[in-house]
RODO-2510 file (C-alpha; in nm, 4 decimals, decimal comma):
residues 407
     n   res          X          Y          Z
     1     x     6,2649   -11,0013    -8,1330
     2     x     6,4214   -10,9569    -7,7928
     3     x     6,4930   -11,3192    -7,7597
     4     x     6,6875   -11,3154    -8,0656
     5     x     6,9022   -11,0327    -7,9326
     6     x     6,9545   -11,2013    -7,6086
     7     x     7,0901   -11,5117    -7,8063
     8     x     7,4395   -11,3267    -7,8627
     9     x     7,5362   -11,4270    -7,5388
    10     x     7,6893   -11,0890    -7,4403
    11     x     7,3550   -10,8996    -7,4059
    12     x     7,2048   -11,0055    -7,0688
    13     x     6,8919   -10,7957    -7,1120
    14     x     6,6991   -10,5470    -7,3428
    15     x     6,4675   -10,3134    -7,2742
    16     x     6,2564    -9,9880    -7,3783
    17     x     6,2527    -9,7029    -7,1616
    18     x     5,9724    -9,4451    -7,2659
    19     x     5,9882    -9,0579    -7,2291
    20     x     5,6873    -8,9301    -7,0481
    21     x     5,6539    -8,5490    -6,9750
    22     x     5,4939    -8,4721    -6,6371
    23     x     5,1609    -8,3385    -6,7963
    24     x     5,1254    -8,6953    -6,9799
    25     x     5,1650    -8,9009    -6,6768
    26     x     4,8089    -8,9550    -6,5716
    27     x     4,7288    -9,0410    -6,9380
    28     x     5,0435    -9,2718    -6,9448
    29     x     4,9326    -9,4362    -6,6091
    30     x     4,5770    -9,4863    -6,7322
    31     x     4,6681    -9,6499    -7,0622
    32     x     4,9112    -9,8664    -6,9000
    33     x     4,7265    -9,9674    -6,6038
    34     x     5,0209    -9,9334    -6,3631
    35     x     5,1645    -9,6104    -6,1782
    36     x     5,5315    -9,4692    -6,2419
    37     x     5,7110    -9,5813    -5,9717
    38     x     6,0752    -9,5383    -5,8069
    39     x     6,2952    -9,7345    -5,5805
    40     x     6,3365    -9,6110    -5,2005
    41     x     6,6716    -9,5987    -5,0301
    42     x     6,5800    -9,9132    -4,8492
    43     x     6,5049   -10,0853    -5,1782
    44     x     6,1248   -10,0961    -5,1717
    45     x     5,9009    -9,9322    -5,4575
    46     x     5,6768    -9,6296    -5,4371
    47     x     5,4962    -9,4140    -5,6531
    48     x     5,7365    -9,1584    -5,8258
    49     x     5,7381    -8,8144    -5,6945
    50     x     5,6789    -8,4915    -5,8743
    51     x     5,9184    -8,4415    -6,1503
    52     x     5,9353    -8,2430    -6,4998
    53     x     5,9728    -8,5588    -6,6913
    54     x     5,9830    -8,9379    -6,6423
    55     x     6,1329    -9,2432    -6,8103
    56     x     5,9477    -9,5342    -6,7042
    57     x     6,0366    -9,8836    -6,8208
    58     x     5,7736   -10,0182    -7,0461
    59     x     5,9259   -10,3251    -7,1691
    60     x     6,2072   -10,5639    -7,0459
    61     x     6,3293   -10,9085    -7,1611
    62     x     6,6171   -11,1143    -6,9964
    63     x     6,8331   -11,4110    -7,0576
    64     x     6,6312   -11,7026    -6,9796
    65     x     6,8783   -11,8385    -6,7088
    66     x     6,8587   -11,5183    -6,5073
    67     x     6,4870   -11,5846    -6,4165
    68     x     6,4320   -11,2337    -6,2773
    69     x     6,2695   -10,9104    -6,3850
    70     x     6,2251   -10,5280    -6,3224
    71     x     5,8948   -10,4087    -6,2682
    72     x     5,7092   -10,2183    -6,5119
    73     x     5,6870    -9,8460    -6,4664
    74     x     6,0033    -9,8038    -6,2759
    75     x     6,1378    -9,4632    -6,3478
    76     x     6,5110    -9,5040    -6,4719
    77     x     6,5720    -9,1346    -6,4530
    78     x     6,5190    -9,1556    -6,0549
    79     x     6,8294    -9,3725    -6,0294
    80     x     7,1356    -9,1313    -6,0317
    81     x     7,3837    -9,4002    -6,1355
    82     x     7,1792    -9,4070    -6,4914
    83     x     7,0172    -9,0783    -6,5156
    84     x     7,3174    -8,8881    -6,6356
    85     x     7,3922    -9,1287    -6,9214
    86     x     7,0331    -9,1322    -7,0088
    87     x     7,0326    -8,7603    -7,0495
    88     x     7,3511    -8,7534    -7,2350
    89     x     7,2177    -8,9846    -7,4879
    90     x     6,8891    -8,7846    -7,5171
    91     x     7,0911    -8,4450    -7,5903
    92     x     7,3835    -8,6080    -7,8216
    93     x     7,1632    -8,8191    -8,0349
    94     x     7,4290    -9,0848    -7,9851
    95     x     7,4438    -9,4158    -7,7764
    96     x     7,5632    -9,3402    -7,4163
    97     x     7,7202    -9,6064    -7,1908
    98     x     7,7354    -9,5977    -6,7983
    99     x     8,0483    -9,7146    -6,6203
   100     x     8,0544   -10,0699    -6,4782
   101     x     7,7634   -10,0803    -6,2301
   102     x     7,5317   -10,3237    -6,0866
   103     x     7,2886   -10,4117    -6,3393
   104     x     6,9031   -10,3720    -6,2799
   105     x     6,9075   -10,7533    -6,3987
   106     x     7,1569   -10,9756    -6,3293
   107     x     7,5315   -10,9201    -6,2496
   108     x     7,7582   -10,6215    -6,2934
   109     x     7,7987   -10,4942    -6,6358
   110     x     7,7567   -10,1838    -6,8638
   111     x     7,4219   -10,0431    -6,9503
   112     x     7,3900    -9,8588    -7,2984
   113     x     7,0995    -9,6056    -7,3755
   114     x     7,0285    -9,5336    -7,7433
   115     x     6,7772    -9,2744    -7,7941
   116     x     6,4841    -9,3230    -8,0255
   117     x     6,3278    -9,0227    -8,1842
   118     x     5,9943    -8,9667    -8,3597
   119     x     6,0228    -9,0713    -8,7156
   120     x     6,0780    -8,7841    -8,9635
   121     x     6,1210    -8,5398    -8,6647
   122     x     6,3913    -8,2600    -8,6858
   123     x     6,7079    -8,3653    -8,4539
   124     x     6,9503    -8,1244    -8,5498
   125     x     6,9740    -7,9393    -8,2121
   126     x     6,9423    -8,0391    -7,8494
   127     x     6,6058    -7,8609    -7,8359
   128     x     6,4791    -8,0548    -8,1370
   129     x     6,6141    -8,3869    -8,0079
   130     x     6,4249    -8,3333    -7,6640
   131     x     6,1158    -8,2464    -7,8379
   132     x     6,1248    -8,5618    -8,0475
   133     x     6,2493    -8,8069    -7,7947
   134     x     6,0227    -9,1141    -7,7725
   135     x     6,2449    -9,3157    -7,5365
   136     x     6,5418    -9,5308    -7,5428
   137     x     6,6539    -9,8860    -7,6442
   138     x     6,8593   -10,0168    -7,3710
   139     x     7,1071   -10,3101    -7,3458
   140     x     7,2429   -10,4502    -7,0402
   141     x     7,5981   -10,5999    -7,1063
   142     x     7,7447   -10,8390    -6,8343
   143     x     8,1018   -10,7821    -6,7898
   144     x     8,1656   -11,1412    -6,7246
   145     x     7,9584   -11,2447    -7,0351
   146     x     8,1715   -11,0007    -7,2343
   147     x     8,4925   -11,1314    -7,1222
   148     x     8,3844   -11,4765    -7,1718
   149     x     8,2619   -11,4081    -7,5400
   150     x     8,5903   -11,2200    -7,6307
   151     x     8,7783   -11,5301    -7,4621
   152     x     8,6109   -11,7775    -7,6679
   153     x     8,7550   -11,6339    -7,9825
   154     x     9,1000   -11,7150    -7,8460
   155     x     9,2913   -12,0229    -7,7880
   156     x     9,2430   -12,2108    -7,4623
   157     x     9,4910   -12,0863    -7,1890
   158     x     9,4752   -11,7139    -7,2895
   159     x     9,3890   -11,4643    -7,0302
   160     x     9,1542   -11,1828    -7,0686
   161     x     9,1465   -10,8621    -6,8389
   162     x     8,9053   -10,5696    -6,8782
   163     x     9,0112   -10,2544    -6,7281
   164     x     8,8187    -9,9307    -6,6628
   165     x     8,9940    -9,6041    -6,5835
   166     x     9,2811    -9,7999    -6,4201
   167     x     9,0655   -10,0424    -6,2265
   168     x     9,0256   -10,4267    -6,3151
   169     x     8,6750   -10,4942    -6,3466
   170     x     8,7030   -10,8646    -6,5017
   171     x     8,9741   -11,1080    -6,5382
   172     x     9,3024   -11,1507    -6,3560
   173     x     9,5491   -10,8520    -6,3095
   174     x     9,7769   -10,9227    -6,6084
   175     x    10,1633   -10,7950    -6,6478
   176     x    10,1806   -10,5483    -6,9032
   177     x    10,5258   -10,6331    -7,0283
   178     x    10,3934   -10,9794    -7,1279
   179     x    10,0506   -10,8591    -7,2411
   180     x     9,9064   -10,6799    -7,5524
   181     x     9,6457   -10,4187    -7,4491
   182     x     9,4162   -10,2028    -7,6926
   183     x     9,1252    -9,9304    -7,5906
   184     x     8,7907   -10,0744    -7,6855
   185     x     8,5062    -9,8408    -7,7276
   186     x     8,1463    -9,9244    -7,6456
   187     x     7,9128    -9,6335    -7,7274
   188     x     8,0656    -9,3126    -7,5810
   189     x     8,3094    -9,4901    -7,3368
   190     x     8,6191    -9,6767    -7,3658
   191     x     8,7770    -9,9598    -7,1739
   192     x     9,1046   -10,1203    -7,1880
   193     x     9,1160   -10,4858    -7,3114
   194     x     9,4518   -10,6742    -7,2019
   195     x     9,5267   -11,0181    -7,3315
   196     x     9,8172   -11,2476    -7,2435
   197     x     9,8902   -11,5792    -7,4405
   198     x    10,1596   -11,7583    -7,2246
   199     x    10,2956   -11,9363    -7,5454
   200     x    10,2951   -11,6165    -7,7563
   201     x    10,3813   -11,3205    -7,5566
   202     x    10,2685   -10,9779    -7,7088
   203     x    10,0062   -11,1421    -7,9361
   204     x     9,8139   -10,9112    -8,1546
   205     x     9,4384   -10,8543    -8,1218
   206     x     9,2804   -10,8146    -8,4696
   207     x     9,0511   -11,1125    -8,4234
   208     x     8,9498   -11,0138    -8,0771
   209     x     8,8849   -10,6604    -8,1564
   210     x     8,6751   -10,7304    -8,4509
   211     x     8,4700   -10,9541    -8,2466
   212     x     8,4033   -10,7137    -7,9793
   213     x     8,3427   -10,4070    -8,1976
   214     x     8,1416   -10,5984    -8,4576
   215     x     7,9100   -10,7862    -8,2189
   216     x     7,8391   -10,5023    -7,9760
   217     x     7,7748   -10,2633    -8,2953
   218     x     7,5505   -10,5308    -8,4522
   219     x     7,3493   -10,5776    -8,1258
   220     x     7,2932   -10,2032    -8,0723
   221     x     7,2062   -10,1665    -8,4204
   222     x     6,9558   -10,4341    -8,3770
   223     x     6,8114   -10,2575    -8,0739
   224     x     6,7839    -9,9136    -8,2506
   225     x     6,6301   -10,0872    -8,5574
   226     x     6,3601   -10,2689    -8,3347
   227     x     6,2590    -9,9736    -8,1361
   228     x     6,2935    -9,6896    -8,3780
   229     x     6,0210    -9,8472    -8,5947
   230     x     5,7519    -9,7225    -8,3534
   231     x     5,4470    -9,7791    -8,5692
   232     x     5,5486   -10,1052    -8,6530
   233     x     5,6245   -10,1968    -8,3018
   234     x     5,2936   -10,0723    -8,1901
   235     x     5,1291   -10,2834    -8,4475
   236     x     5,3406   -10,6093    -8,3154
   237     x     5,2535   -10,5311    -7,9668
   238     x     4,8658   -10,5067    -8,0653
   239     x     4,8733   -10,8141    -8,2339
   240     x     5,0531   -10,9753    -7,9367
   241     x     4,8083   -10,8634    -7,6845
   242     x     4,4674   -10,8351    -7,8476
   243     x     4,2084   -11,0911    -7,9371
   244     x     4,1515   -11,0722    -8,3154
   245     x     3,7769   -11,1376    -8,2900
   246     x     3,6685   -10,9214    -8,0227
   247     x     3,9310   -10,6314    -8,0078
   248     x     3,9597   -10,7275    -7,6633
   249     x     4,2915   -10,7963    -7,4543
   250     x     4,3760   -11,1759    -7,4899
   251     x     4,4718   -11,4256    -7,2161
   252     x     4,8229   -11,3354    -7,2091
   253     x     4,7821   -10,9610    -7,1760
   254     x     4,5093   -11,0208    -6,9179
   255     x     4,7617   -11,2073    -6,7092
   256     x     5,0167   -10,9317    -6,7457
   257     x     4,7848   -10,6740    -6,6389
   258     x     4,6472   -10,8816    -6,3543
   259     x     5,0082   -10,9438    -6,2303
   260     x     5,0827   -10,5707    -6,2464
   261     x     4,7646   -10,4725    -6,0713
   262     x     4,8510   -10,7167    -5,7957
   263     x     5,2027   -10,5799    -5,7375
   264     x     5,0505   -10,2342    -5,7183
   265     x     4,7750   -10,3505    -5,4648
   266     x     5,0634   -10,4733    -5,2555
   267     x     5,2629   -10,1362    -5,2767
   268     x     4,9591    -9,9205    -5,1903
   269     x     4,7425   -10,1706    -4,9888
   270     x     4,4530   -10,1223    -5,2158
   271     x     4,1898   -10,3787    -5,2926
   272     x     4,0508   -10,5109    -5,6363
   273     x     3,8467   -10,8165    -5,7839
   274     x     3,8853   -11,0311    -6,0478
   275     x     3,5681   -11,1660    -6,2427
   276     x     3,5443   -11,4794    -6,4486
   277     x     3,2484   -11,4728    -6,6980
   278     x     3,1364   -11,7606    -6,9046
   279     x     2,8196   -11,7631    -7,1276
   280     x     2,5490   -12,0230    -7,0589
   281     x     2,4570   -12,2964    -7,2908
   282     x     2,6762   -12,1214    -7,5497
   283     x     2,7649   -12,4659    -7,7290
   284     x     2,3911   -12,4655    -7,8361
   285     x     2,4471   -12,1488    -8,0483
   286     x     2,7466   -12,2874    -8,2364
   287     x     2,5820   -12,6303    -8,2729
   288     x     2,2491   -12,5156    -8,4140
   289     x     2,3390   -12,1941    -8,5961
   290     x     2,6862   -12,2579    -8,6777
   291     x     3,0306   -12,1001    -8,5823
   292     x     3,0014   -11,7646    -8,7910
   293     x     2,6920   -11,6733    -8,6057
   294     x     2,8575   -11,7902    -8,2638
   295     x     3,1439   -11,5578    -8,3594
   296     x     2,9253   -11,2462    -8,4119
   297     x     2,7376   -11,3395    -8,0643
   298     x     3,0969   -11,3346    -7,9052
   299     x     3,1717   -11,0009    -8,0653
   300     x     2,8333   -10,8552    -7,9566
   301     x     2,8839   -10,9551    -7,5929
   302     x     3,2352   -10,8088    -7,6045
   303     x     3,0836   -10,4824    -7,7070
   304     x     2,8612   -10,5080    -7,4060
   305     x     3,1153   -10,5772    -7,1462
   306     x     3,3660   -10,3147    -7,3279
   307     x     3,0565   -10,0457    -7,2738
   308     x     3,0285   -10,1066    -6,9067
   309     x     3,4168   -10,0837    -6,8125
   310     x     3,5863    -9,7848    -6,6357
   311     x     3,8954    -9,6663    -6,8170
   312     x     4,1086    -9,8337    -6,5558
   313     x     3,9427   -10,1802    -6,5770
   314     x     4,0742   -10,4604    -6,7823
   315     x     3,8669   -10,6914    -6,9831
   316     x     3,9802   -10,9939    -7,2007
   317     x     3,8530   -11,2699    -7,4068
   318     x     4,0282   -11,5773    -7,2543
   319     x     3,9184   -11,8147    -7,5236
   320     x     3,5916   -11,9580    -7,6626
   321     x     3,2748   -11,7905    -7,4874
   322     x     3,4984   -11,7121    -7,1592
   323     x     3,5871   -11,3566    -7,0455
   324     x     3,7954   -11,2122    -6,7705
   325     x     3,7775   -10,8752    -6,5934
   326     x     3,9863   -10,6931    -6,3610
   327     x     3,8456   -10,4238    -6,1282
   328     x     4,1410   -10,2123    -5,9678
   329     x     4,0724   -10,0357    -5,6586
   330     x     3,7397   -10,1999    -5,5907
   331     x     3,5843   -10,3198    -5,2761
   332     x     3,3410   -10,6357    -5,2447
   333     x     3,0202   -10,4350    -5,2790
   334     x     3,1250   -10,2651    -5,5743
   335     x     3,2357   -10,5895    -5,7524
   336     x     2,9010   -10,7472    -5,6688
   337     x     2,7301   -10,4433    -5,8055
   338     x     2,9433   -10,4388    -6,1372
   339     x     2,9067   -10,8117    -6,1634
   340     x     2,5353   -10,7895    -6,1226
   341     x     2,5180   -10,4883    -6,3657
   342     x     2,7065   -10,7055    -6,6293
   343     x     2,4853   -11,0049    -6,5882
   344     x     2,1637   -10,7790    -6,6318
   345     x     2,3207   -10,6029    -6,9454
   346     x     2,4141   -10,9468    -7,1083
   347     x     2,0559   -11,1066    -7,0327
   348     x     1,8736   -10,7817    -7,1589
   349     x     2,1045   -10,7384    -7,4789
   350     x     1,8901   -10,8052    -7,8018
   351     x     2,1081   -11,0251    -8,0311
   352     x     2,1772   -10,8895    -8,3557
   353     x     2,1416   -11,2262    -8,5428
   354     x     1,8050   -11,3723    -8,5991
   355     x     1,7372   -11,7004    -8,4441
   356     x     1,9759   -11,6530    -8,1618
   357     x     1,8176   -11,7197    -7,8002
   358     x     1,8579   -11,4924    -7,5316
   359     x     2,1889   -11,4883    -7,3700
   360     x     2,2863   -11,5309    -7,0235
   361     x     2,6324   -11,5447    -6,8080
   362     x     2,7667   -11,6988    -6,4987
   363     x     3,0078   -11,4895    -6,3086
   364     x     3,2582   -11,5644    -6,0374
   365     x     3,4545   -11,3012    -5,8318
   366     x     3,7627   -11,3273    -5,6439
   367     x     3,8891   -11,0475    -5,4244
   368     x     4,2551   -10,9404    -5,3828
   369     x     4,4529   -10,6995    -5,1651
   370     x     4,3498   -10,8366    -4,8140
   371     x     4,5807   -11,1426    -4,8412
   372     x     4,9094   -11,0434    -4,9366
   373     x     5,0282   -11,3784    -5,0155
   374     x     4,7542   -11,4282    -5,2902
   375     x     4,8954   -11,5015    -5,6290
   376     x     4,7841   -11,4673    -5,9748
   377     x     4,7347   -11,8451    -6,0155
   378     x     4,5462   -11,8738    -5,6868
   379     x     4,3021   -11,5631    -5,7793
   380     x     4,2132   -11,7223    -6,1282
   381     x     4,1622   -12,0631    -5,9531
   382     x     3,9278   -11,9037    -5,6956
   383     x     3,7253   -11,6868    -5,9576
   384     x     3,6974   -11,9850    -6,1979
   385     x     3,5743   -12,2287    -5,9119
   386     x     3,3107   -11,9370    -5,8221
   387     x     3,1950   -11,9344    -6,1766
   388     x     3,1289   -12,3042    -6,2040
   389     x     2,9567   -12,2607    -5,8664
   390     x     2,7166   -11,9915    -6,0465
   391     x     2,6481   -12,2635    -6,3174
   392     x     2,5856   -12,5459    -6,0695
   393     x     2,3478   -12,3115    -5,8991
   394     x     2,1264   -12,2512    -6,2040
   395     x     2,3344   -12,0297    -6,4234
   396     x     2,2766   -11,6477    -6,4896
   397     x     2,3883   -11,5671    -6,1549
   398     x     2,6948   -11,4281    -5,9677
   399     x     2,8854   -11,6020    -5,6916
   400     x     3,1781   -11,4793    -5,4749
   401     x     3,4876   -11,6889    -5,4053
   402     x     3,5815   -11,8375    -5,0594
   403     x     3,2315   -11,9845    -4,9797
   404     x     3,0397   -11,6636    -4,9409
   405     x     2,6713   -11,6370    -5,0148
   406     x     2,5144   -11,5901    -5,3712
   407     x     2,5046   -11,2222    -5,5005
***
């Protein structure tokens, strides 16, 4: 859905900013698996200070050519250039636009915040709107892209200028006596659009104004439609991040959560571990008992794994009989102990289906935090290699990456 919005050209980024009261911050951070952060004066990130409410970014999509992102959990409300407009949108119930500023993603432009309230909640007063607020749909509009999109509707050689409070923010400075000018309203803010066609001085602008007004209204309307259907969006998010057989997270969500944990470990110098787990000789179960029985065994093992995880841990089915686990804030000794406990629990688990042989697992461990240069890809390669070393060593065992001794 986000990608389809970005195809308009003028929209360079779309995002959802969640409203989190201070009392709900711990639960939010546990559920999301990352902290609420803020940017320091030097441009680094740190955990957000104490405030009455937070507005963390929980989803962002950008135009493919930008190739950059904003970290999840960053508190948009901590940014003074945006906070006032965010709160104005919350209290007014209408979209609010920033002046032309440096976009969080990409070039200079305009950020529009549209409040999203709980379905069916009363929103007649400011107090009611504050109580019902779920968050904000946000759109980043690059000034250069807006100008280019407007110019594309006109004949070649036509000049376009965008003016904000007497200051040119895009395009050449055009002589007013040879140009046509009209105010253009985006959300609650107005700009002056100036157009000059050297071959037709004083050209009228109905086509141009229709384009700008209708396209922005359609994009903002689509943003609100997407994000205001909170229940449907939660279901779509669940489907996109959950393995349908086991209910565990899937490979895509596992990679996202591991990436977030790596970023957090670099910020606060903490350590953690990645476990790769593969069931031993599982192919024989499928071959002799059939895939339906095999699926039930996989679901059983998923239940065993889920029951041994902390609330902050990440457990996912990566495909087939392979699972991945992330242990945040975990030292080597604890990672070894957890892996050994998991191996024992799987070995001692009584299969719910008759005729299923005892199941064991080979587990590989890779640690992160000590090496700031380690990447998600290198960690997964190391953990996977350690897991196969456990298989080659006789299965039903644990190995630590980087050539360490068996657990």
